[in-house]
Structures are given as structure tokens and as C-alpha cells.
C-alpha positions, 0 to 999 in steps of 0.5 A: 581441832577447835575452830570458831565462827566468831572472829578471835581477838589475836593469833599466835603462830609457833606452838613449841612450849613457849608458844603454847604457854603464851597462847593459854595465858592470853586465853586465860586473861579473857582474849579468844585466840587463834593458833597455828603451827606448821606441824599440825599435831602441835595445834591439836595438842594446844587445843587439847591443853586449853580444854584441860586447863579450864576450857580456855578460848583457844581455836586451832587451825591447820591452814594458814589462810583459815588461821589469818581469816579467823582473827578480827581486823586489824589483825595481830599475830604473835610469832614464836619461832626460832630466830633467823630464817624460820621467822622470815618463812613464817612472815612470808606464809602469813603475810600472803593473807594479811590486809593493810594495817595488820600487825605481826609481832616476833616474840623470839630472841631475834638479832635487833637489826633483823627486826629493823629490816623486817619492820621496814619491809613490812611497812612497805607492804602496809603492815605493822611490825613489832619485835618483842622480847619475852622473858621468864621461860616456860613458866613465865609465858604461862603465868606472866612474863616480862615483855619488851615490845619495840617497833611500831608504836601504832602496833603496840597500841593495838595490843597494849590491853592484852599485854598489860593483862598477860604480863607479870603483875608486881604489887606497887609497880604494875604490869611488867611490860612497857613500850620500849622504843622504836626499831629493834629496841625491844630485841636489843633490851632483851638481848642485854637482859640475857647478857646480864643473866649470863653474868648473874648465873656465873656469879652464883656458880662461883659463889657455889664453887667457893662454898663447896670447894673451900668451905666444904659445904654439903648440898644440904648446907648449900640448900639452906644457905641459898634459901636464907640468902633468898630472904634478904638483899639477894632475893631473886628468881635465880637464887630461889631456883639455885636453892631448889636445885641443891635440895633435889635428890637423884632419881636414877641413883644415890646422892644429889642430882646437881652432882651428876650434871655434866659441867658443860654449859650450853648457850643460844647466842644472846650472851655473845651478841651482848659482848660483841655489842659492848665491844662495838660501842666501846662499853666495858662489860667484863663481868658479862664477857667473863661469864661468856668465856666461862661457858666457852671453857666449860665446853672444853671438858675433855681438855680440862680432864687432861690438863688436870692430870698434867698439873696435879703433879705440880701440887694443884690438887693439894691446894684446897686440902689444908685450909681451915675455914670458918664456915659462917664467916665464909658464907657471909663474905661470899654473900657480900661478894656476890651482891657487890659483883652483881651490882657491877653486872647490872651496871655494865648492862645498863650502860650498854643499853644507854650507849645504844639508845644514844647511838640509835636515838631510841630515848630508852628509859633505864628506870622503866626497864628496871621496873618491868624486870621486877617480875616475870623475867629470869633476872627478876630480883628485889634489888631491881627496885633500887635500880629503878629508884637510882634512875628516878633520882638521876636519869642521867646517872653515869653508872650505878656504882656512883649512885649514893645508895649503891656506892655505900653498899659497895663500900660496906661490902668491899672488904668481904669481896676482896677476901673472897677473891683472894681466897679463891685465887690462893685456893686455885679456884677460878672466879672470873665473874667476881674477879672481873667485877672487882677489877671493873670497880677498882678501875672505875673508882681510880682517878689515875690508871696506868693507861698513860704508859699504854698510850706512851707505848702506842706513841713510841711504836706507832706515832699515835700521839698522846694528850698531856695532863698539864697542857692542851693539845696533841703531842708526839715524841720521838721516844726511840731517838731520845732513848738511843741518845740517853744510852750513848 
């Protein structure tokens, strides 16, 4: 274990892979860092890694008091531990040795209200607190993540110089970090980022399913297709890693590894939180919601195996076998459908962030969020620059769909989008993300929806009243009595 007699600039508690990598990143940028973990073997492991990766200034402590005392005042300590009770326990352990004006930063995926509760409790003790979303996974933490700090602005200023160097650096737009806003805004924005990520991943999976199941593309063809897509409008981290996945052979048997992976998706909760918040705020987020439903359905593997047997006799197994498809045309259509659907997923996420910002008075800048997502994070993509420019043009933009550039892009792609969704439906392939994105677009662009009938039904059975298109006011009709009179 390496300790130092010199006070370090910052501390980090919680040394699973994300914590270790972020600590090494901070040290590599020239900031001596103290590290601590409840299980001491992780401390020694981190210090050993620091030596191997360039003799970086990382100093390990097995004792929480010695750890805290090793950091210069005002102390700044980043926690990277599991959300919930472990965060409260770590705060309790560390705060026993803190002095007034010291700061704790939670770098995990925490529920934003927990962050707000902790910030208030810490303030009462004279401490500062930040909830900071960190995106980019293990590689991002080590080489430059996107970071979303929210809470005490004073605390952010303590650590701004470090974050600006540690964050991913994007030419022409700068470090992928900014002060998000007050309270739990940093955690909320990271949560919605993850919800958008759910939508993105589901849409890519559907593109894969259509190309493989209808187009009969091999893994090699899929690898080439996604590699090509990653040179154009779909250029993004998720498209890049998808291309990589299709190129990897199975080291435990024949064929490609992707075909051996069980079709059962895990989740940690941020996607569910996003959908719940969308419902609470009355914001339509069908692409994100359908991606969550798709994960739930993927978990029913045993039931799906049995259902496949039940419906095979109904001819469902033969739907795909008799289709003649122009591969080149299909690949181009799917590319366009994926891009148009993706715009809808981001539009829903941005609308959710704006609604929460208005409710909480956070004054979040949507264009700035798009800027810090351009590098480091999982949803980083070339078209985030276009999203930033859309909000630069009009900070009060009601929806990304009506930005002139995005509107034209969707108009250009809608025929291909419709062809892919129809083809999937007729082939018995579920594309919930693409279909719900298209339904979202079609509902949003229509001046008149059949909601008049729904409201009439509500008034019929529950006297909920309705408004009229031709006069002001609230109206109620005795539909049942009138209907009976007509019959009689």
C-alpha cells in the first residue's frame, strides 16, 4: 500500500472497476489522488495498477480516517459505490472525519431524490454535496467519460479544474462536462441519458433482426453493413461496437459468439425510472417505454420457447421462408428507418428533461447536454452535434421533430421507415421501437387525432366533460338518455 506524506488533491472511495479507472484517469491528468475501499484488497490492487500504468500518483489507504486526513482542504471525495444504502453507509463512514466546507460527490447512478435528500442533510452538517452522473462505462472512466454534476455550485467549482481535464475531449466543442444545475439534476439527466440509451440499443437490435431474419444477412455481412453505417449519419459508439460484435468468432466452439449469447437482457433500473418519470410528467416516451417492455419480454425465455411451439402449427414459422428480398435495398431502408426512429428516441428524452427542469426550476440547457454527450458517453453520436445546433437555433424548440433540419430528414426517410415497419409486421417480426417511434411521429404530426372519441366515451360513462372545437367552455352531455330516445 502506497501512502503519501504530502496532501493529495482529491480522494476516491469505491474501487470496483469504474472507481479504479476513474482514479487512474484523475492521477494521469496530474492530480495526486488518495483511494479507499471497504475491502482492502481493492486498494492494493488499484495502487499496483497505478504503478504498472506509468507510476501514477495514486495513494492507497485501508483506514477511512487516514484516507480523509490525506486530502488537502477543502476536501473533495468522489464515491463510486452501488446506489441506495451503500451510498448512505459510505457517507456516514467518511463524514465522521470531514470538516465544514468539505465536499462529497456521488458518481453512481442514483435516484435523483436521494441525492436531493443527502444534499440537504450534508448542508445541515456544513458539508457540500454533488450527484454526478458518469457515462462511458469502464473505458470512458479510464480514458475520458461524459460527466453530469448537479447540486452545490460551490462544490462544482472546487473540482471544475479536475473534471475539465478528466472528461472526454471533443475537438471544436470541448470537454464533455458542465455544471448541470441544482439539486438532483445531474442524476436526473444521467437517468434520462440511460433511457435514451435503452431506446437506441433496442432500435439497433430491431435493425439487426430485420436484416438477419428477412434479409438473411450473415454475421460477416452484418459486420460490413454496420461498419459502413458507422461512416455516415449513424456514426456512433453503439453502431461501432455492434459492428465489432458481429466480427467476433466464438473461442469456445464454432461460428460467431453473438449467436451463442442467450436472448435475455439484463437491466439496472435507470430505464424503468425514466419511463416512470415520463408517466408522472405526462410526457410521451413510447420508444423508450417499448425498449423497456422488450427487455421484460426477453426475460420470459422459457415462456417464449413454449409459445413458439404453440404458434408454429399456425404457420408463423413459415412466414419468413418465402420472401424474396433485395438485400441492398433492404439495408438502405433499414438504415433510414433506424435513423428516423433514433431522432424520436432523443426527442422524447429531451422533452422529459425539459419538463422536469420546468417543474423543479433547474433551468437546464438542452443544447449544452447534447454537447457533453458528444464524447465519452454510451450514446455519443455524430448527430448530437445537430441536436445541439437545433437548440442553439431555438432554445424553446417544442420538439426536435419540428426543427427544420430534423423535419426534412424525417420527411426524406419516412417512406423507407414505413416500408421497414410494414415488412417486419408482415414477416411476423416484432419491431416495437421502430413501430412506436413511427406511431409517435404520426400522432405528433397530425392536426386531428381520434382523442375526441375517447373524451366523448369518458364523458358518457363518467361525466368527465369535454371541450368543443367551435365554442369556448366545458360541456357535458347525457349521452345515454339521448341514445335511448333515439332507439325508442
